[in-house]
Every structure is written in structure tokens, then in C-alpha cells.
C-alpha positions as CSV (number, residue, x, y, z in Angstrom):
1,M,56.1,-13.6,-32.2
2,E,54.8,-14.7,-28.8
3,K,51.2,-13.9,-27.8
4,K,50.8,-11.7,-24.7
5,T,49.6,-13.3,-21.6
6,I,46.9,-11.8,-19.3
7,F,49.7,-10.6,-17.1
8,D,51.5,-8.9,-20.0
9,L,48.4,-6.9,-20.8
10,G,48.5,-5.1,-17.4
11,R,44.7,-4.5,-17.2
12,D,43.2,-2.4,-14.4
13,T,41.1,-3.9,-11.7
14,L,37.5,-2.8,-11.6
15,E,38.3,-0.3,-8.8
16,E,41.3,1.1,-10.7
17,Y,39.3,1.5,-13.9
18,R,36.4,3.3,-12.2
19,A,39.0,5.8,-10.7
20,R,40.6,6.5,-14.1
21,P,39.7,9.7,-15.9
22,K,37.2,9.0,-18.7
23,L,36.7,10.6,-22.1
24,P,34.2,13.4,-22.3
25,L,32.0,11.0,-24.2
26,T,28.6,9.5,-23.5
27,V,26.9,6.7,-25.7
28,V,23.1,6.8,-26.0
29,L,21.3,3.7,-27.1
30,D,18.0,4.6,-28.6
31,N,15.7,1.5,-28.6
32,V,18.5,-1.0,-29.4
33,R,16.8,-4.4,-29.2
34,S,19.6,-6.9,-29.3
35,L,21.1,-7.7,-25.9
36,N,24.3,-9.0,-27.7
37,N,24.6,-5.6,-29.4
38,I,24.1,-3.8,-26.0
39,G,26.8,-6.0,-24.4
40,S,29.2,-5.4,-27.3
41,I,28.8,-1.6,-26.9
42,F,29.5,-1.9,-23.2
43,R,32.7,-3.8,-24.0
44,T,33.8,-1.3,-26.6
45,S,33.0,1.6,-24.2
46,D,35.1,0.0,-21.5
47,A,38.0,-0.4,-23.9
48,F,38.1,3.2,-24.9
49,L,37.2,4.9,-21.6
50,V,33.7,6.1,-22.4
51,D,32.3,8.0,-19.5
52,R,28.8,6.5,-19.5
53,I,26.1,4.8,-21.4
54,M,22.4,6.0,-21.5
55,L,20.1,3.1,-22.2
56,C,16.7,4.3,-23.6
57,G,13.3,2.9,-24.4
58,I,13.3,-0.8,-25.2
59,T,17.0,-1.1,-24.7
60,A,17.6,-3.7,-22.0
61,T,19.6,-3.0,-18.9
62,P,22.0,-5.1,-16.8
63,P,22.0,-7.4,-15.1
64,S,21.3,-9.8,-17.9
65,P,23.0,-13.0,-18.9
66,E,22.6,-12.1,-22.6
67,I,24.3,-8.7,-22.1
68,H,27.0,-10.3,-20.0
69,K,27.7,-12.8,-22.8
70,T,29.2,-10.1,-25.0
71,A,30.0,-7.4,-22.4
72,L,32.2,-9.9,-20.4
73,G,31.8,-7.7,-17.2
74,A,32.0,-4.3,-18.9
75,E,28.4,-3.8,-17.7
76,D,30.0,-3.5,-14.3
77,S,32.8,-1.1,-15.2
78,V,31.0,1.4,-17.4
79,S,28.6,3.7,-15.7
80,W,25.1,3.5,-17.1
81,T,21.6,5.0,-16.6
82,Y,18.2,4.2,-18.0
83,F,15.7,6.6,-19.5
84,E,12.3,5.5,-20.6
85,N,12.3,8.2,-23.2
86,T,15.3,9.0,-25.3
87,M,14.3,12.6,-25.6
88,D,14.8,13.0,-21.8
89,A,18.4,11.7,-22.2
90,V,19.0,14.2,-25.1
91,E,17.6,17.1,-23.0
92,R,19.8,16.1,-20.1
93,L,22.9,16.0,-22.3
94,H,22.1,19.4,-23.8
95,Q,21.7,20.8,-20.2
96,E,25.1,19.3,-19.4
97,G,26.7,21.1,-22.4
98,Y,27.2,18.1,-24.6
99,T,27.3,18.2,-28.4
100,V,24.7,15.5,-29.3
101,C,25.7,13.4,-32.4
102,A,23.2,11.0,-33.9
103,L,24.8,8.2,-36.0
104,E,22.4,8.4,-38.9
105,Q,22.4,8.7,-42.7
106,V,20.6,12.0,-43.4
107,K,21.1,14.5,-46.2
108,E,22.8,16.9,-43.8
109,S,25.1,14.3,-42.2
110,I,28.8,14.9,-41.7
111,L,31.1,12.0,-42.8
112,L,32.8,10.6,-39.7
113,D,36.3,10.7,-41.3
114,T,36.0,14.4,-41.8
115,F,34.6,15.2,-38.3
116,R,37.1,16.8,-36.0
117,P,35.7,17.2,-32.5
118,D,37.0,20.0,-30.3
119,P,39.3,18.4,-27.7
120,A,37.8,20.7,-25.1
121,G,34.2,19.6,-26.0
122,R,31.9,17.0,-24.5
123,Y,30.2,14.7,-27.0
124,A,27.4,12.1,-27.0
125,I,26.9,9.5,-29.7
126,I,23.4,8.3,-30.3
127,A,23.0,4.8,-31.9
128,G,19.6,3.6,-32.9
129,H,17.4,0.6,-33.4
130,E,18.8,-2.2,-35.6
131,V,16.2,-1.8,-38.3
132,H,14.8,1.7,-37.9
133,G,17.9,3.6,-36.8
134,V,17.7,6.6,-34.6
135,D,14.2,7.9,-34.1
136,P,13.6,10.9,-36.4
137,E,12.5,13.1,-33.5
138,I,15.8,12.3,-31.8
139,V,17.7,13.0,-35.1
140,N,16.0,16.4,-35.2
141,A,16.9,17.1,-31.6
142,S,20.6,16.3,-32.2
143,D,23.2,18.9,-32.9
144,I,24.8,17.0,-35.8
145,C,24.4,13.7,-37.6
146,L,27.5,11.6,-38.2
147,E,27.6,9.1,-41.1
148,I,30.3,6.4,-41.6
149,P,31.4,6.4,-45.2
150,Q,30.7,3.0,-46.8
151,F,31.8,1.7,-50.2
152,G,30.2,-1.8,-50.6
153,T,26.8,-3.0,-51.7
154,K,25.2,-2.7,-48.3
155,H,23.9,0.6,-46.9
156,S,24.4,0.1,-43.2
157,L,26.5,-1.6,-40.5
158,N,25.6,-3.5,-37.4
159,V,24.8,-1.0,-34.6
160,S,27.5,-2.3,-32.3
161,V,30.0,-2.1,-35.2
162,S,29.0,1.5,-36.2
163,T,29.0,2.6,-32.5
164,G,32.5,1.1,-32.1
165,I,33.8,2.9,-35.2
166,A,32.4,6.2,-33.9
167,I,33.8,5.6,-30.4
168,W,37.2,4.9,-31.8
169,H,37.1,8.1,-34.0
170,L,36.2,10.3,-31.0
171,F,38.8,8.4,-28.8
172,T,41.6,9.2,-31.2
173,H,40.7,12.9,-31.1
174,L,39.7,13.4,-27.5
175,R,42.3,11.3,-25.5
176,K,44.8,13.3,-23.7
């Protein structure tokens, strides 16, 4: 098999991408500290037409060479806003009619592989700090908690990996 060239991939220009319809999906980063993780989430969000990213608390914002290192320009294609307080972002999302989904392991969580989003709905995924996860106050303000089933010896995934898995799951159910 021959590997595809950049021309075979037929990627949009920045202007074409910005004009494309996006998923009814927002990603919220609640105090994510690693700029590499932030960049990776931008890149995944670009790949799967996430509407926007809300960067909250200590989460860094573009422009940043460290974010760019993993985002590879997706920080320019994906719309983003900054909130000093994550609760302000959650309140805005609720006002806009979003179902707010914290990615967190709680007793009431719904396993991601069983979650079937309403194709007519609007969703937000909240990903949290690399060590502490999503702030408990934010978990309690969320409509649901989604948990990725895991079967190994570790109890968690890297925040950019878990966010990517959740984005993919919602993409497969919300794309038209």
C-alpha cells in the first residue's frame, strides 16, 4: 500500500474549516496544567469538528509555543474563549441549552460506551486537572458524569487521551 500524500488528504484551508458546520459540542478544560495536553486537545477538536473550547482557571491560552508544539495550528482553527472561573463557563453552557458532561469517575457516572447522546442535543465535555480531575463543585453542577471503562491496572487515562476518546464517541453519534 502507498501512503497518502498531503494532496491526497484534501484538507480544508483555515478559512474553509472555519466556514464548515461544527458539531454541537463544546470542550471545557477545567484547570488543565500541561500545555502539551491543551495543544493535543485543540488538535483532536480540530479533527472532529468541535465547535469551541472553553479554557478555564490555570489552563493556558494561545498563543503559546508549547501549545503550538502539539496543536500544530489547531489553536488557530478551533474557536476558544477563556474563563477565569470554570463555574462561569458551566453557567453559560446551561443558559445556552447544553447538556454538561463531566469526564469523571463518580458513583453515579454513566459508562461512555453505553451513553447515547440525542442527535438533536447540544453537549459539553468537561475535562479536568491532570492530578485532581474535574473540581467537585463543577462535577456537582454538571448534568451527568461520563466514565471511560478501563480494564487494566491503572485507574485513569491522560487528560488529552480521555478527552479524545469522549470527543470521538460524541462525534460518532452527533455527526450528520
